[in-house]
N, CA and C of each residue as an Amber inpcrd file, in Angstrom:
protein
   651
 208.7620000   6.7720000  69.1070000 207.4130000   7.6920000  69.1020000
 207.8040000   8.0290000  70.8580000 207.6290000   9.3430000  71.0030000
 207.7930000   9.7770000  72.5140000 206.7290000   9.3560000  73.2890000
 205.4220000   9.3680000  73.0170000 204.3080000   8.8470000  73.9420000
 203.8030000   7.7390000  73.4540000 204.2640000   6.7540000  73.0420000
 203.6850000   5.5760000  72.5680000 203.6350000   4.5810000  74.2630000
 202.8520000   3.9570000  74.2590000 202.4110000   2.8680000  75.6130000
 203.8030000   2.4130000  75.3820000 204.6120000   1.9470000  76.8180000
 205.2790000   0.6070000  76.8530000 204.9560000  -0.3960000  76.8970000
 203.7380000  -0.7640000  77.3810000 202.7820000  -1.8280000  77.6880000
 201.4890000  -1.9370000  76.3190000 201.7080000  -2.3700000  75.3290000
 199.9570000  -2.7500000  75.1790000 199.0720000  -3.4810000  75.7620000
 198.1470000  -2.1430000  75.8260000 196.6550000  -2.8290000  76.6530000
 196.1840000  -3.6060000  75.9880000 195.3360000  -4.8990000  77.3900000
 194.9190000  -6.1740000  76.8630000 193.3350000  -5.3710000  76.3340000
 192.3070000  -6.3660000  75.5280000 191.3500000  -5.7360000  75.5540000
 190.4080000  -5.7770000  76.3850000 190.5200000  -6.1330000  77.7390000
 189.8310000  -6.0190000  79.1010000 190.2590000  -5.2050000  79.4510000
 191.2560000  -4.6170000  79.9400000 192.1250000  -3.0100000  80.0330000
 191.3630000  -1.8430000  79.1680000 190.9670000  -2.1300000  78.1370000
 190.2440000  -1.1480000  77.1340000 189.0420000  -1.0800000  77.5030000
 188.5800000  -2.1770000  77.6490000 186.9240000  -2.4840000  77.9570000
 186.7900000  -1.7890000  79.5040000 187.8710000  -2.2220000  80.2420000
 187.5310000  -1.3900000  82.3600000 187.5860000   0.2050000  81.6740000
 188.4690000   0.6740000  80.9330000 188.7370000   2.0450000  80.5520000
 187.5340000   2.5770000  80.2630000 186.9390000   1.9180000  79.3920000
 185.7630000   2.7150000  78.7960000 184.7230000   2.7730000  79.8710000
 184.4120000   1.7560000  80.4000000 183.1210000   1.4680000  81.5210000
 183.5880000   2.3720000  82.7540000 184.9790000   2.4960000  82.8190000
 185.1030000   3.5210000  83.8390000 186.4280000   4.0870000  83.7300000
 186.8410000   5.3580000  83.6390000 187.8590000   5.8590000  82.9050000
 188.7300000   6.0060000  84.3290000 190.2600000   5.8310000  84.2300000
 191.0530000   5.7710000  85.1570000 190.8610000   7.2650000  85.9390000
 190.7530000   8.3650000  85.5970000 190.7460000   9.3810000  85.8450000
 189.3350000  10.0360000  86.4870000 188.5930000   9.1460000  86.4120000
 187.3440000   9.1880000  86.8870000 186.7180000   9.8660000  85.8790000
 184.8190000   9.4580000  85.7510000 184.0300000  10.4190000  85.1510000
 183.9520000  12.0060000  85.0630000 184.6230000  12.7050000  86.1950000
 184.6260000  13.9060000  86.0950000 185.5950000  14.1480000  85.5990000
 186.4770000  14.0540000  85.4630000 188.0010000  14.1350000  84.7610000
 187.8570000  14.3690000  83.1320000 186.7530000  13.1280000  82.7720000
 186.4970000  12.9930000  81.8710000 185.2900000  13.8370000  81.1560000
 184.8100000  14.0480000  82.0340000 183.8400000  15.2290000  80.8170000
 184.6790000  16.5550000  81.2480000 185.5930000  17.0170000  81.6130000
 185.9120000  18.0470000  81.9190000 187.1500000  18.1550000  80.2330000
 188.0380000  17.0070000  80.4130000 188.5420000  17.0630000  79.4680000
 187.7120000  16.5750000  78.2370000 186.4590000  16.2460000  78.1880000
 185.3570000  16.2070000  76.9330000 184.9050000  18.0080000  76.8320000
 184.9710000  18.4730000  77.4670000 184.7510000  20.0320000  77.2160000
 185.4460000  20.1280000  77.0000000 186.9090000  20.1050000  77.4090000
 188.0110000  21.0740000  76.9860000 187.9890000  20.7330000  75.4890000
 188.0310000  19.1850000  74.9440000 188.4550000  18.7390000  73.4560000
 187.4370000  19.7600000  72.3370000 185.9460000  19.4600000  72.7000000
 185.2230000  20.2750000  72.3920000 185.1420000  21.8820000  71.7220000
 185.8970000  22.4250000  72.5490000 186.1150000  23.6320000  72.8810000
 186.9410000  23.9910000  71.7520000 188.1760000  22.8470000  71.6240000
 189.3240000  23.4310000  71.0020000 189.3940000  23.2240000  69.6810000
 188.2470000  22.2800000  69.2510000 188.1450000  21.8300000  67.4890000
 187.8990000  23.0430000  66.7050000 188.9000000  22.9590000  65.6360000
 189.1120000  24.5270000  64.7640000 187.9590000  24.5690000  63.5900000
 187.1960000  24.7220000  64.0560000 185.6890000  24.8750000  63.0870000
 184.7100000  26.4300000  63.9650000 183.0800000  26.6140000  63.2470000
 182.5680000  27.3190000  63.8210000 182.0610000  26.8500000  65.2310000
 181.4160000  27.7500000  66.1770000 181.0430000  27.2620000  66.7620000
 179.8180000  26.5320000  66.5390000 178.8480000  27.0910000  65.2920000
 177.7360000  26.6020000  65.0630000 177.9490000  25.0410000  64.6230000
 178.8240000  24.7340000  63.7900000 179.0640000  23.8090000  63.4780000
 179.6670000  22.5680000  64.3680000 180.5160000  23.2880000  65.5290000
 180.7140000  21.9660000  66.3970000 179.5910000  21.8450000  67.1410000
 178.9820000  22.5760000  68.0090000 177.7530000  22.3330000  68.4270000
 176.7570000  21.5270000  68.0350000 176.5140000  21.8540000  66.8560000
 175.8610000  21.0570000  65.9960000 176.0450000  19.5150000  66.0460000
 177.6690000  19.5600000  65.4820000 177.9300000  17.8070000  65.2960000
 177.8650000  17.5920000  66.8120000 178.1270000  17.9590000  67.8270000
 178.2260000  17.4480000  69.0880000 176.5690000  17.1720000  69.9100000
 175.2220000  18.1300000  69.1630000 174.1810000  17.4920000  69.4430000
 173.8910000  16.0970000  68.3590000 174.7480000  16.0430000  67.3150000
 174.8850000  14.7400000  66.2730000 174.8270000  13.7850000  67.3780000
 175.7850000  13.6300000  67.7400000 176.4550000  12.8810000  68.7630000
 175.7410000  12.1830000  69.6180000 175.1410000  13.4610000  70.5350000
 173.9030000  13.1150000  71.7510000 172.5410000  12.5560000  71.1800000
 172.2470000  12.5960000  70.0970000 170.4690000  12.5250000  69.3750000
 171.0830000  10.8620000  69.3920000 172.2980000  10.6030000  68.6310000
 172.5850000   9.0260000  68.0580000 172.6410000   8.5070000  69.6330000
 173.0770000   8.8340000  70.6270000 173.6080000   7.9580000  71.6730000
 171.7570000   7.5310000  72.4320000 170.9180000   8.1350000  71.9810000
 169.8260000   7.9720000  72.4560000 169.0280000   6.8080000  71.4530000
 169.7190000   6.0230000  70.6700000 169.4650000   5.0130000  69.8820000
 169.7940000   3.6150000  70.2770000 169.2100000   2.3430000  69.8470000
 169.7210000   1.2270000  70.2670000 171.0930000   0.6560000  69.7970000
 171.4190000   1.6920000  68.6850000 172.6330000   0.8840000  67.6560000
 174.0230000   1.0740000  68.3710000 174.0000000  -0.0090000  69.5700000
 175.4760000  -0.0580000  70.0950000 176.4760000  -0.5470000  69.3860000
 177.3930000   0.0450000  69.2650000 178.7880000  -0.2580000  68.6600000
 178.8280000   0.2800000  67.3440000 177.7750000   1.0080000  66.8110000
 177.7380000   1.8000000  65.7710000 177.3510000   3.5780000  66.2470000
 177.4100000   3.8930000  67.3180000 177.1890000   4.9620000  67.5740000
 178.0890000   6.3430000  66.8490000 179.2200000   5.7290000  66.6790000
 180.2970000   6.2040000  65.9770000 179.9730000   6.7620000  64.6790000
 179.7700000   5.4230000  64.0750000 179.3640000   5.5760000  62.6120000
 177.9540000   6.4990000  62.3670000 177.1630000   6.1410000  62.8500000
 175.5960000   6.7520000  62.8960000 175.8180000   8.5090000  63.1380000
 176.5530000   8.8170000  64.0690000 176.8100000  10.0830000  64.3360000
 177.4100000  11.0740000  63.5860000 178.3720000  10.1010000  62.8320000
 179.1360000  11.1360000  62.0220000 178.2870000  10.8280000  60.6130000
 177.5750000  10.0610000  60.0400000 176.6100000  10.4810000  58.7550000
 175.7000000  11.3470000  59.6080000 175.1010000  11.6420000  60.4830000
 174.2450000  12.6610000  60.8500000 175.0890000  13.9040000  60.6940000
 176.0750000  14.2630000  61.2190000 176.7710000  14.9560000  61.1050000
 176.9050000  15.9830000  60.1070000 177.7190000  14.8700000  59.2740000
 177.5090000  15.3220000  57.7600000 176.4340000  15.3230000  56.7450000
 175.3000000  14.6260000  57.1610000 174.0600000  15.3620000  56.3620000
 173.2240000  16.8450000  57.2940000 173.9480000  17.0150000  57.9220000
 173.4490000  18.5000000  58.7530000 174.7390000  19.6080000  58.4710000
 175.6450000  18.9370000  57.9020000 177.0140000  20.2540000  57.8590000
 177.3660000  20.1170000  59.0780000 177.6200000  19.3800000  60.6190000
 178.0290000  19.5420000  61.6840000 179.3630000  19.0390000  61.6020000
 180.3110000  19.1780000  62.6770000 181.6740000  18.9760000  62.7610000
 181.3560000  17.4080000  63.4340000 182.3370000  16.5820000  62.2940000
 182.0210000  15.2620000  62.2850000 182.6600000  14.9480000  63.8320000
 184.1130000  15.2500000  64.2240000 184.6980000  15.0980000  65.1620000
 184.0230000  15.3610000  65.9350000 183.3420000  16.7450000  66.0410000
 182.5190000  16.7280000  67.5380000 181.3770000  15.6120000  67.4930000
 180.9060000  15.1780000  66.4890000 179.4980000  14.2470000  66.8810000
 180.2010000  12.8320000  67.4580000 181.5640000  12.6610000  67.1930000
 181.8590000  11.6380000  67.7630000 182.3570000  11.4020000  69.4000000
 182.7330000  12.7960000  69.4680000 183.0890000  13.4390000  71.0650000
 181.3160000  13.3690000  71.6420000 180.3740000  13.5310000  70.9870000
 179.1250000  13.9630000  71.5310000 178.7670000  12.2970000  72.1130000
 178.9310000  11.4890000  71.2860000 178.3430000   9.7080000  71.8180000
 178.7860000   9.7290000  72.9930000 179.7190000  10.0790000  73.8880000
 180.4900000   9.5440000  75.1260000 179.1490000  10.6290000  76.0730000
 178.1010000  11.0960000  75.5690000 177.2300000  11.3830000  76.8990000
 176.5320000  10.3670000  76.9090000 176.8430000   8.8390000  76.1300000
 176.0580000   8.1500000  76.1930000 176.8600000   6.7220000  76.9630000
 176.7990000   6.7350000  78.1600000 177.8130000   6.0500000  78.7570000
 177.3680000   5.2070000  80.1810000 178.2610000   4.6170000  80.6520000
 177.6160000   3.1790000  81.7670000 177.0290000   4.1980000  82.7670000
 176.8740000   5.5300000  83.1440000 176.3540000   5.9560000  84.1940000
 174.7490000   6.9070000  83.3560000 174.8800000   7.4000000  81.9080000
 173.4530000   7.8030000  81.6670000 172.7250000   6.5540000  80.8540000
 173.4860000   5.5430000  80.3850000 172.4030000   4.6110000  79.5780000
 171.5750000   3.8960000  80.5720000 171.3710000   3.5900000  81.7490000
 170.3910000   3.1570000  82.4180000 169.2790000   4.1310000  82.6210000
 169.2780000   5.2830000  82.4380000 168.0390000   6.5630000  82.4290000
 167.6690000   6.4740000  80.7390000 168.7650000   6.2330000  79.9280000
 168.5470000   6.8250000  78.5620000 167.6710000   5.2590000  77.8750000
 168.1380000   4.2090000  78.4410000 167.1850000   3.1580000  77.9300000
 166.0360000   2.9390000  78.2550000 165.7440000   2.9800000  79.6790000
 164.3630000   2.7880000  80.5650000 163.3720000   4.0210000  79.7100000
 163.9960000   5.2720000  79.8840000 163.1540000   6.3640000  79.1190000
 162.8460000   5.8520000  77.6030000 163.9120000   5.5450000  77.0610000
 163.1550000   5.4500000  75.4740000 162.5060000   4.3380000  75.3890000
 162.4620000   2.9980000  76.0460000 162.2710000   1.9390000  75.8380000
 160.3950000   1.8480000  76.2950000 160.3120000   2.9960000  77.6170000
 159.2080000   3.3190000  77.7020000 157.9790000   4.0680000  77.0640000
 158.8160000   5.4290000  76.7920000 158.2420000   5.9960000  75.7710000
 157.4150000   5.2830000  74.4410000 158.8300000   4.4330000  73.8230000
 158.5460000   3.7050000  72.2680000 157.1890000   2.5590000  72.6200000
 157.6250000   1.9800000  73.8510000 155.7830000   1.3090000  74.1060000
 154.7590000   1.5880000  74.4200000 154.7460000   2.8310000  75.0510000
 153.6560000   3.6210000  75.0580000 153.1060000   4.0110000  73.8090000
 154.1690000   4.7440000  72.8500000 153.4530000   4.7670000  71.5080000
 153.0600000   4.2230000  70.7630000 153.7260000   2.6910000  70.7580000
 153.2830000   1.7920000  69.8780000 151.9720000   1.2580000  70.3360000
 151.8110000   1.3340000  71.9890000 150.8160000   0.4130000  72.5340000
 151.2270000  -0.9390000  72.7700000 152.2390000  -0.8480000  73.3680000
 152.9510000  -1.9640000  74.0250000 152.5650000  -1.9170000  75.5100000
 152.5600000  -3.2100000  76.2600000 152.5250000  -3.2880000  77.5550000
 154.1430000  -3.4990000  78.0700000 154.2400000  -2.3110000  79.3380000
 155.3660000  -1.6910000  79.4930000 155.9180000  -2.8570000  80.6540000
 154.9540000  -3.7320000  81.3970000 155.3730000  -4.4870000  81.7800000
 156.6640000  -4.6110000  83.0190000 157.2180000  -5.4930000  83.3680000
 158.5710000  -5.3160000  83.8200000 159.7780000  -5.3400000  82.9950000
 159.9330000  -3.6460000  83.0110000 161.1350000  -3.9120000  81.9670000
 162.2670000  -2.9390000  82.3900000 163.0620000  -3.4210000  83.1980000
 163.9550000  -2.4050000  83.6470000 165.0020000  -2.5820000  83.1100000
 166.0560000  -1.6540000  83.4950000 167.3990000  -1.8430000  82.5450000
 167.9510000  -3.0160000  82.3450000 168.1520000  -3.9710000  83.6580000
 168.7760000  -5.1040000  83.8380000 168.0890000  -6.0630000  82.7420000
 166.6650000  -5.8480000  82.3660000 166.3260000  -6.6360000  81.6660000
 166.5220000  -5.8970000  80.2110000 166.5420000  -5.1490000  79.8990000
 166.8340000  -4.6660000  78.8650000 168.6470000  -4.8100000  78.3290000
 169.2670000  -4.7620000  79.1570000 170.6890000  -5.2630000  78.7950000
 170.6450000  -6.8280000  78.6170000 170.1770000  -7.5540000  79.2380000
 170.1050000  -9.1810000  79.0420000 169.8500000  -9.3350000  77.7270000
 168.3550000  -8.5210000  77.5660000 168.0640000  -8.8150000  75.8680000
 168.7420000  -8.4690000  74.8010000 169.5120000  -7.5180000  75.1770000
 170.5340000  -7.2370000  74.2290000 172.0630000  -7.9970000  74.0370000
 172.1170000  -8.5150000  75.2180000 172.8710000 -10.0270000  75.3630000
 172.8080000 -10.9690000  74.4610000 171.4320000 -11.2110000  74.9230000
 170.8390000 -12.9940000  74.2070000 170.7610000 -12.1070000  72.6010000
 170.3460000 -11.0200000  72.2320000 170.2200000 -10.9510000  70.9020000
 171.6200000 -10.9810000  70.4550000 172.6800000 -10.4060000  70.5260000
 173.8060000 -10.2400000  70.1530000 174.6410000 -11.9950000  70.1690000
 173.9060000 -12.8420000  70.7560000 174.0910000 -14.3530000  70.8300000
 173.7480000 -15.1120000  69.7740000 172.2020000 -14.3850000  69.5160000
 171.8930000 -15.2060000  68.4780000 172.1680000 -14.7560000  67.2570000
 173.0100000 -13.6680000  67.1380000 173.2180000 -13.4290000  65.6280000
 174.8410000 -14.0100000  65.7430000 175.5620000 -13.8360000  66.7820000
 176.8240000 -14.4260000  66.5890000 176.8320000 -16.2580000  66.1550000
 175.3170000 -17.0350000  66.8360000 174.9530000 -18.0480000  66.6180000
 174.7730000 -18.7170000  65.1560000 173.8190000 -17.3810000  64.5210000
 173.5600000 -17.4280000  63.0930000 174.3890000 -17.1990000  62.4950000
 175.7440000 -16.2970000  62.5070000 177.0500000 -16.2320000  61.8980000
 177.8300000 -17.5660000  61.8310000 177.9340000 -17.8370000  63.1430000
 178.6010000 -19.2700000  62.7120000 177.6460000 -20.3380000  62.2100000
 176.2960000 -20.4250000  61.9940000 175.7200000 -21.4880000  61.5700000
 175.6460000 -21.0550000  60.1340000 176.2630000 -19.6790000  59.3640000
 176.3950000 -19.9580000  58.0400000 177.4320000 -20.5540000  57.4800000
 178.2270000 -21.1700000  58.3360000 180.0690000 -21.8910000  58.2340000
 179.4210000 -23.0510000  58.6540000 178.4390000 -23.8630000  59.1500000
 178.0310000 -25.2080000  59.7550000 178.8660000 -25.0570000  60.9430000
 178.7070000 -24.0290000  61.5920000 179.5800000 -24.7510000  63.0880000
 178.2550000 -24.7090000  64.3080000 176.8020000 -24.7610000  63.5320000
 176.1310000 -23.8760000  64.9560000 174.6670000 -24.3420000  64.4320000
 173.2640000 -24.2360000  65.0560000 172.2370000 -24.1060000  64.6000000
 171.7280000 -22.9090000  64.2900000 170.9800000 -22.4080000  63.4230000
 170.8670000 -21.1370000  62.9660000 169.8660000 -20.6660000  64.1620000
 169.5180000 -19.5040000  64.8160000 169.0590000 -18.4350000  66.0990000
 168.3710000 -17.3090000  65.4920000 168.1750000 -17.2290000  64.3730000
 167.1640000 -16.1120000  63.9860000 166.3810000 -15.7540000  65.0400000
 165.3220000 -16.8990000  65.2450000 164.2090000 -17.0090000  65.4730000
 164.2810000 -16.1350000  66.8780000 165.1450000 -16.1330000  67.5230000
 165.6720000 -15.7860000  69.1850000 165.7090000 -14.2250000  68.8020000
 165.6630000 -13.6300000  67.5190000 165.8750000 -12.2110000  67.2870000
 164.3700000 -11.6630000  66.9580000 163.2200000 -12.1680000  66.7350000
 161.9670000 -11.6150000  66.3790000 161.6330000 -11.0500000  67.6400000
 161.2730000 -12.0000000  68.6620000 161.1250000 -10.8860000  69.8820000
 161.3700000  -9.8020000  70.0770000 163.1710000  -9.9380000  70.3520000
 163.7340000  -9.0720000  70.4180000 163.8080000  -7.6890000  69.7940000
 163.1210000  -7.8300000  68.5970000 163.0130000  -6.7220000  67.5030000
 161.3780000  -6.1840000  67.9040000 160.7720000  -6.7780000  68.2680000
 159.6190000  -6.1520000  68.2820000 159.4680000  -5.5760000  69.7900000
 160.0520000  -6.6740000  70.5830000 159.5400000  -6.3690000  72.4630000
 160.4610000  -4.7430000  72.3000000 161.9540000  -5.0940000  72.1850000
 162.8740000  -4.3500000  72.5750000 163.4400000  -2.9480000  71.5430000
 163.4790000  -3.5240000  70.1580000 164.6240000  -2.7280000  69.4590000
 163.8050000  -1.5260000  68.6970000 162.5840000  -1.8230000  68.5890000
 161.8270000  -0.7940000  67.4690000 161.3960000   0.0040000  68.5820000
 160.8810000  -0.3460000  69.9270000 160.0640000   0.1180000  70.7700000
 161.4960000   1.7850000  71.3460000 162.3470000   0.8980000  71.6170000
 163.5520000   1.9630000  71.8130000 164.0020000   2.7470000  70.6970000
 163.6750000   2.4010000  69.5800000 164.3380000   3.3210000  68.4480000
 163.2440000   4.6970000  68.7020000 162.1070000   4.0440000  68.5390000
 160.8770000   4.9220000  68.1700000 160.9060000   6.1840000  69.6000000
 161.2290000   5.5500000  70.7650000 160.8960000   5.7820000  71.8780000
 162.1840000   7.2190000  72.4700000 163.0280000   6.6770000  71.7630000
 164.3260000   7.4940000  71.7730000 164.5060000   8.8690000  71.3120000
 163.5010000   9.0130000  70.1980000 163.6100000  10.1450000  69.0880000
 163.3240000  11.5930000  69.8010000 162.2190000  11.5290000  70.6920000
 162.1610000  12.8770000  71.5460000 162.8410000  13.1620000  72.2250000
 162.9600000  12.1870000  73.2940000 164.3710000  12.7460000  74.0520000
 165.5040000  12.7940000  73.5900000 166.2330000  12.0050000  73.1920000
 167.4820000  12.4850000  72.0390000 167.3710000  13.7770000  71.1930000
 165.9870000  14.0900000  70.8180000 165.9710000  15.6040000  69.9240000
 165.8120000  16.6560000  70.9180000 165.1030000  16.3460000  72.7450000
 165.6710000  17.3390000  72.8930000 166.5220000  17.6760000  74.3290000
 167.3580000  16.2440000  74.2580000 168.6340000  16.4210000  75.0740000
 169.3920000  16.8420000  73.8150000 169.3170000  16.8010000  72.5540000
 170.4880000  16.8280000  71.6220000 170.3740000  18.7510000  71.4330000
 169.1180000  19.0490000  71.4320000 168.6840000  20.9490000  71.2860000
 169.6500000  21.1810000  72.6540000 169.0150000  21.0250000  73.5670000
 169.3970000  21.3310000  74.8610000 170.9770000  21.2550000  74.7870000
 171.9750000  20.2840000  74.5760000 173.5910000  20.8160000  74.4040000
 173.8340000  21.8210000  73.6580000 173.1290000  22.0860000  72.0070000
 173.2180000  22.6440000  71.2310000 173.3850000  24.2330000  72.1570000
 172.3310000  24.3800000  72.3320000 171.7090000  25.7160000  73.0370000
 172.9130000  26.4730000  74.1570000 173.5890000  24.8650000  74.7820000
 174.4190000  25.2210000  75.7980000 175.4730000  25.6680000  75.0880000
 176.3930000  24.4990000  74.2990000 177.5090000  24.3790000  74.2870000
 178.0150000  25.9520000  73.1440000 176.8740000  25.9180000  72.0970000
 177.3190000  27.0400000  71.1520000 177.9950000  27.9280000  71.6140000
 177.2630000  28.7680000  72.7360000 177.4350000  29.9640000  73.3230000
 178.9980000  29.7590000  73.7650000 179.3290000  28.6660000  74.7360000
 180.3140000  28.4130000  75.1080000 181.7680000  28.2480000  74.6270000
 181.2680000  28.1000000  73.3310000 182.4170000  27.5850000  72.2520000
 182.7100000  28.8820000  71.5440000 182.0520000  29.7530000  71.5040000
 182.1730000  31.0400000  70.7610000 182.4830000  31.7990000  71.5680000
 182.7670000  31.6920000  73.1580000 182.8660000  32.7770000  74.3000000
 184.1760000  32.2230000  74.4480000 184.8980000  30.8130000  74.4250000
 185.9450000  30.5490000  74.2560000 186.8400000  30.6480000  73.2460000
 186.3040000  30.7020000  72.2530000 187.4140000  31.1040000  71.0840000
 187.2670000  32.4960000  70.7520000 186.7700000  33.7220000  71.3000000
 186.9900000  34.4900000  71.1760000 188.6200000  34.8690000  72.2130000
 187.9850000  34.0950000  73.5840000 189.2180000  34.4210000  74.6880000
 190.4070000  34.3760000  73.8880000 190.6570000  33.0200000  73.0390000
 191.5610000  32.2480000  72.5350000 192.3270000  33.2060000  71.5940000
 191.6310000  33.7350000  70.9680000 192.2210000  34.7120000  69.5370000
 192.7020000  36.0740000  70.2910000 192.0670000  36.2770000  71.5780000
 192.4170000  37.6330000  71.9690000 193.6960000  37.3020000  72.8750000
 193.8620000  35.9650000  73.6360000 195.1990000  35.6770000  73.9150000
 196.1020000  35.5310000  72.7580000 195.9550000  35.0580000  71.7190000
 196.8030000  34.6180000  70.6050000 197.1970000  35.9350000  70.1860000
 196.5890000  37.0080000  69.8540000 196.8290000  38.1420000  69.6150000
 197.7230000  38.8580000  70.1380000 197.4290000  39.0390000  71.8750000
 198.3830000  39.6000000  72.6090000 199.6280000  38.7850000  72.5910000
 199.6510000  37.5180000  72.6790000 201.2180000  36.9870000  72.5870000
 202.2130000  37.3940000  71.3880000 201.3940000  37.5700000  69.8180000
 201.9230000  38.0580000  68.7210000 202.3980000  39.1230000  69.2080000
 201.3400000  40.6310000  69.6970000 202.1470000  41.9090000  69.8910000
 203.2990000  41.7440000  71.0550000 202.9940000  40.8740000  71.9350000
 204.1400000  40.7240000  72.7870000 205.6920000  40.2560000  72.1280000
 205.1980000  39.1270000  71.3920000 206.3680000  39.2920000  70.2930000
 207.4140000  39.9440000  69.7480000 206.3690000  40.9680000  69.2950000
 206.4400000  41.7500000  68.1770000 207.6570000  42.5790000  68.9980000
 206.8380000  42.9100000  69.6900000 207.5880000  44.4700000  70.6580000
 208.9030000  44.0300000  71.2070000 208.7850000  42.7870000  71.4950000
 210.4960000  41.9100000  71.8890000 211.1890000  41.9170000  70.6760000
 210.4730000  41.8460000  69.7050000 211.3620000  41.5290000  68.2100000
 211.9880000  42.9940000  68.1490000 211.0660000  43.6710000  68.5410000
 211.6100000  45.2950000  67.7000000 212.7860000  45.6980000  68.9420000
 212.4470000  45.5740000  70.1200000 213.1540000  45.9050000  71.2010000
 214.7650000  45.6000000  71.0870000 214.7220000  44.2560000  70.7780000
 215.8760000  43.5880000  70.3580000 216.7240000  44.0570000  69.3110000
 216.0330000  44.2580000  68.4190000 216.4300000  44.9880000  66.8730000
 216.9270000  46.3260000  67.4480000 216.5260000  47.1000000  68.3860000
 217.0620000  48.5890000  68.6190000 218.4670000  48.2530000  69.2240000
 217.9130000  47.1460000  70.2950000 219.5110000  47.1510000  71.2450000
 220.8290000  47.1380000  70.3250000 220.3400000  46.1190000  69.3870000
 221.2530000  45.5400000  68.3910000 221.7470000  46.8410000  67.3160000
 221.0700000  48.0640000  66.7960000 221.4310000  48.8070000  66.0410000
 222.4830000  49.6160000  67.0730000 221.8450000  49.8100000  68.3920000
 222.5600000  51.1240000  68.8430000 224.2590000  50.5860000  69.9630000
 224.1440000  49.0100000  69.6710000 225.3850000  48.1130000  70.5590000
 226.3460000  48.7060000  69.2200000
């Protein structure tokens, strides 16, 4: 395989590339926009699928954003591949804003005291919750003590308010990306079809010219 890596990346290297791409986030965002515009579908479906990914990025379903974005895109008949790309709007640069905004709104809607809940506290809560899940999983095989009790305060204080609070900003941001990306994709597709048509015409002219030269020789 021509483009296969000579050395396989370790999981630590892959995690580092996700948190901070080698090309930098600016180049990554430019590449993301280029990939979205080149998807083979209508501007509406591509923009709708991308918006689904953006919306899911405002949910606390970390590790499952791709899955739920794809399901959301299929439900509204958007482009599934575009929905995967849309989840990248949620990244280490934007998650602090997304998490604090969603959690703050959710707690306000549910009448829960906000307290001192910054992004660091949210991150710690998720780490402890995953640790509790892992310990409970090992307990099912007799390798540890059950720790499901650690998940109840996480569910009521973090996960549920985060889920509720992320709906409104997620919908607003997703709608903004839809109305931004749809005309851009449409304009790109028109230009691309024009370029392909011009190339086809030039190829046809060259073919006719070479044929005429052959007939006169």
